[in-house]
C-alpha angles and dihedrals in degrees: 000000000000090000103042101031097075091044092052092047092049093051091045092053091046090052091051092049095047095075133054113269139194092197130055117258108272096027122116131033118356128227114278088197110056122205094262090059092043090056092045092049091051093050093048090049093051097042101041104019092237111174122244091245092059093045089051089056092048095051096036097238137110120281091243089059091057091046091052092046093052090047090054100043100040095067090049090055091046092054093057094080127207118310116229097168135354107299095003120102135172118218105164136043090244090058090050092053091048091049093051091047095049095044095042092231128145118245126212124202131192139155125238132189131219120200115239138178118286111258116251119274114268097034113134093221096044094118094049092081095056110108114221091207101048098023093227139102108275147146122229133219132182115233123201121195135168124246091280095053095256107154111241104166143004116195128221111275127262130193114280094249091067112105119236094241092048091052091051091051092048090053089055097245093140093054093044093052096041094050099029137070124309104276132167112223121186119207140164128249091280088076098049108139097041091089092067091046095050101042094259095306093123109066117199132177115287115277114246109238099183117060095179137016095012116184117255093243090055094049090052093048093045094051092047092052093043094051092046090054093044093051090057096042096048092087092077089058088056090052092050090048090056089052092051090053085078100089096218088069095049088080120347113221099173132079116312093225089062093058093086092062092040097055093041093048091052092046090053093048093046095048091049090053092046091052092049091049091049092050091049092049091051092052093052 
């Protein structure tokens, strides 16, 4: 509240002053839903997936008031970034790479999909949202965590048909790693090829050389290397699982263009809680 309240009030006053008025700013009817309740309604909606109609009944206002409140508060939450320590937040992929390089930590990347409504018939890009992996309409985001599964970054969403490696290249990950500090990034087989483009900084599972009739010694070595890589990379799956615990990401029923703010707002809230839990554990 202390952080977002002044920002919301400033933007609200700027919005009132941006159009011609016959009344002075502040005159007329007052808000029935104060900022505290607007923030609370947004958090309940994100965490539990409660519909705007139900929230309107709880707070005694019209459904459109809740919709407007969520639309105002959600971008403010998304702009907070991911907390890595008290007072330090990461908002861009470049800041994440610099943080990993300066702290000497290993980063883990993976893509995750969120099911969305099927676009309306007749749209030219209707098939772009069909995921080839899950065979459903979805949007995709790239999640970056550290070696402990602490969420550091969630990228803007792309249609479900976009490949993981293509999404990473479009975000500029190759350039950041090739020209930035020496960082170790773990990834799954969907990112094979980035290692050669980044000087070996992206580590993917070993490539299988034998398709058929592989020698026993090779099968044993391949499985050992694959399991060793998987045991280190699994932390990003735990981070994604914590994100999906927020019910609004279990299946998104709202507008697809709002998903960017939704996933980034949840990542910021989750990372802040993870940092607070870690600090409390260290004190005890």
